[in-house]
N, C-alpha and C positions, 0 to 999 in steps of 0.2 A: 213670822210670815202672816201678813194680812192680805184680805181680798177687799177691793173697793170698786163697786159697780162692774163686776165681771173681770177686773184686772187683779193680777197677783203681785203683790209687793214684798219683796224679800228685805229682810233685815240686812243691816251692814256686815254683821258677823257672818251670816250665810252667803252674802255676795263675796266677801273676802276668801272664804274656804273655796267657793266655786272658781275663784280667780287662781288660787293657788294649785288646784287641781288642773286647771287649764295650762298653767304654765308648766307644771311638772309633766304633763302628757306631751306637750309641744317640745319641750327639751329633750325629753327622753327619746322620741322618735327622729328628731332632727339630728341628735348625737349619733344614733344608730347609723343613720344614713352617711354621716360625715365620717364616722370610724370605719365604714365599710370602704368609702372612696380613698381614705388616706391609707387604709391597709393594701388596697389594690396599687396605689401609686408607690408605695414602698415596694411591693413585689415587682412591678414593672422596672422600678429603677435598679433593683438588684439584678434582674435578668440582662438589662441593658448594659450595666457594669461588667457582668461576667463575659457578656459577648465581645465587649471592647477588649477585655484581658485575655481572650483566647483560651479560656480553661477548658480542660477535657471534661467529658460528661460525668466522670466520677467526682472530680473537683467540683463541678457545679451542684451534684446532689448533696455533696457535704455542706456546701454554703447554703443551700436550701433548707437542709435541716437545722442548721444554726440559727438561720432567719426564723424559721418556725418556732423554735424554742423561745426566741426572743418576743416574738408576737404573742406567745402563750403567757410569758412572763408580764408582758405589758397589760394584757387583758386581767390578770389577776392582781395587777397593781392598781388599775382603774377601778376595781371592785373594792379595793381596800380604803377604809376611812382614816384619814390621817388628822392628828391634832398636835399641838405644840409639844405635848408630853411625849410623841414619837420621835423627837429630834433630840440630839445631843449637842450642846453648845461646844465649839472648838476653841473659840477665843473671842474676846472682846474687841471689836475693830472700831468701835464708834459710839456715839450716843447721841440722844436728841429725839424730839418728838416723831420724826419720821425716819429716824436711824441715819445718823451722820456717819460715813464711812471714810477711810483714809485712801483707798485705791482710786483717787479721782484727780481731775485736772487741778483743784485747788491744791492737793498735796504735791503735786508735780510743780506747780508754781512757786509754792513755798520753799521746795528744795533748790530751785534754780533761780538765779537773778532774773534772767530774761530768756525768751526762746528765740532762736534764730528765726528769720523771714520764711526760710524753707520749712521749718517745723510749724510755724504758725499757719502758713498756707494749708498744710496738711490738716491740721486740727480743726481750723475754722471751716474748711471745705466739708469735712466730714460732720461738723456740728450744723452747717448750713443744710445739708442734705436730710439731716434728722429733724430739723425744724420744718423743713418744706414737707416731710411726709406727714407730719402732724397737722400742717395747714391744709393739706389736701384731704385730710379726714374731717375737716371742718372745726377744728380746735385751735386755741390759742394757748400755748404753754404758760406764758406770764411769770415764769421763774427760771429763766435761761441764766445760769450763772455757774462759775467753774465747779462748786459743790455738786452740782447735778450732772456734770460731764463725767461719767464713769469710763475707766479703761478696761477692756476686756483683757482676756489672756494673751491675745496677740498685740495688744496696745492701741486697739482702734477704740473709737469714741463710742459710748452708748449713753444716750440720753435718758435721765431718770427723773423721778419725783413728779408726778402728774397730778398732786393734790391740789395744786392752785388753779388747775382747769375747772375743778368743781368748788373751789372756795371753802376748803375744809378747815383753814385756820382764819382767825381774825386778821392776821397780817396778809392774808392772801386777798382781802376786801378792799376795794378802792377808797371806801369811806374812811378806812383805817388811816390812810396816809393823807387824808384831806387837809389836815391841819397839824403837822408835826410841831409847830411852835408851841402848841398847848400840850404836848406830851411831857410826862414825868420824867426827870432825869434817870430815874431807876429803871425806865422801859429800856434803856439803851445802854450797849457797853461803849464806854468812852475811851479816848486815847489820853489818859490822865498825865502820862509821862512826857506828852509834847505841849509846849506852851501854845495857847490858842492865839495869842497876840502876835506871834511871829510866824510868817510863811515858812514852810518847810522846803528845803531843796530836795532834788530828785532822791539823792541817796538818803537821806533822812526819812523822806516820805516812804520810800520802799522798805526801809528798816522797820519804820513804826508800822507799816500795813502788816508785813509778814509777823511781826510780833503779836499783834492782836487779831489776826486773821480767823485764828481758830476759835478764839472766844467769841468773836462776831458771829460765827456759824452756831454756836450753842446758844447764844442769847435769845430771849423770847422772841424779839422781832427779827434779829439778823441785821442785815444792812441793805439801804436803798440804793447802794452804789450801781446796781445794774438795771435799775427800773426806768422805763422810758417817762419822760416828762408828762405826757399826756395821760398817763396812768394815774398820776396824783390829781389831775384836773377833773372837773365834773362835765367835761364836753364829750366824753365817750372815746373809746379807742378800739383799734382792731388789731389784725395779726402783725401789723407793722411794729408793734411794741416788742415782738421778739427779736426781729432784725436790729433793733437799736440795742438791746442787751448783747447780741453778738459783736457788735461793733466796740462795746465797751470791754468784752472779753479780748478781743483782738489787741486793743490799746494795752491791757494790762500784759498780755503775752510779751509784747515788744518793748513796753516802757519799764515794767516792773511793778506796776501798781495801777488801779483803775484812775480814769482822769478826774473823778470827783471825790476821791477819798479825802476825809477831813477829820478833825478831832472827835467829832460827834454826829450822830445821824441826822440831827437838826441842820447842821451845817452842810453836811452832804445834800440833803433836800434841796437847800437853797441854791447849792452849786448846780444840781442836776435842773432845776427850773430856770436858771440863768446860764445855761449851757453856752449860748453864744458867746459869752465872755469868759467863761471858766475852762472850755474845752481847748487846751493849749497843748503844744508839743515841746519838751524841755530840750533844750539845744544841747545839753551835755549827753543826751541820749539820741544819736543820730538813727533815723530810719528812712527808708527809700520814699520818694514822693509818691510812688504807686501805692505803698502801705498807707500813708497819710491820706490819700484820695479815698481809699477803700474805707477806712475809719470815718472820714467825714462824710461820705455817701450814706453810711449806715447810721451815724449820730447826726441827724439833722431834722428837718420838719418832717412830720409823719407822711404828708401827701408828696413829699419829694424823695422819701427815703427808698434807698436800694431794696428790692424785695416786696415793696407795697404795690407795684404795678403788674410785673410778670412772675413774681416769686423768686425762685431760685435762678431763673433765667436772667435776672438782672444782674446776679452775681458772676454768672458764667462769662459774661461779656466784659467784666472787668480785667485790665491788664494784670493786676496782682495774681489773678487766678489762671493766667494763660497756660501755664504747664500742667494744670491739674487734669487728670483723667478721670472725669466725673462718672464714667459709667463703671469703672474698675477700681475705684479708690480703696474699696475694702480688700480687694485681692491684693494689692501692692503690700510690700512690708511697711510697718509703721514708722513714724518719724523718729521715735525713741523706742529702743527695744525694751520689752518687759518681759522678764524671766519668771515663768511659773513652771514649778516643778510637777505639781499635781492639782486636782480639783479642789483640795483642802488646803492648798499652801497659802499661808496668811502673811508671808514675809513681805509683801508689797504694801501693807497696812501699817498705819501709825502703832505704835506701842502704847497702851493704856495700863495703868495700874490694875492689879487683879482685883475684882469686885465680886460680890455675890450676884449672881444672874438670877434676877426674878422675872419669870416669864408671865406674861398677863393671863389670867384665867377668868373666862366669862362666868357669871353666875348661871346655874342651870335655869333654863326656862320651862315652866310647867305647861302641860298641854292646855291650849286655849288662851295662853297668855303671850303668844308671839308678838313682837312688836309690829306697829303698822307698817306694811309694805315691805315687811321681812321677806315676802315671798320672792322679791326681785332677786335674792341671793340663792333660791332653790337651785340644786345641782351645779352651783358655782364652784368650779375646781379646775386645776390645770396639772396634767401628768405628761411629760414628754417622752416620746418613744426613744429619742437619741440619748436621754439620760441614762438608759440601761447599758450604754456602751462607755459611759464616762466616769465610771467608779474608781477613783484613785489615779487616773491618768488623764493628761490632756491630749486630745487628738491633734495631729499635725494639721 
């Protein structure tokens, strides 16, 4: 600390400690208020449900006691500190920098040749709702692809992997794709078993795509199949790039492979950039005109693209989605039934060879050596009250 002409100047270290203290106090008291409101909401919900069920006073009292016990357990859980050493690995369900799992749309598409238009309508509608919710929060996902569409215990879509929103990987940055022609061959997973000189028919393309799809997911870069052309360019892009990706996924669901899949990522990049000539529908895989129109309205110029004007309202007006109950889609049965026996049932994930699981361990940080701006993670945690009722069983 130094004084200059009556003004007190604090060192960076002192200011950093003051910021940490401020954030800690603000988080602590805001969390206390939020916890009180949440607890009251849970109590009110319980009273309302008991009233609807017409329970006797003795039955109500018993339920209140059970609820109070859960609240006590929840408070105890929130006070506990958890680390990776507190968890036991049940099964290896994937690999990759951000955790590649098998219970996703990619696995479903690999198991089936194509999806019916009814199934496609269901999954695309739910994905569109997820994309719309992200856009309303002011974010662009930028990595919409089947790998990131997880299926929950009821078979409904859960959108995952938001790392691209913050540019956490080099492959998430636009400049990385600026000139794929200069990339080294080793940077990409290639389809070495398919001759590059001969065009593949639909069946061979689908077979080759499925055979190499998992390897592409595990490669350093992945695949540019789902990336909008404007993302590769230096002219900027907006939320509409996510709607392009949705159109590519819809094409893959109905045809059996993405419209721009090629022998290597460089060729895929060239096809995406020349989409006006390369986006074609194979005659041997017939789909309805409504489905074609929907794909073409999603995979087109950014300023004309469905979703770029009124968001999801653009899609709701399309004939392909006329039968969708947008307000209650998550309450209806899923298009394809998923059987999950318990919360730790891993039967829907791919089988992987047994390997030694090495959990990452962070080196201890000595006092005063915390990284710059580590304070933004102070009190960052998440413990769910409903989790206390889900141990070993899946609730209906």
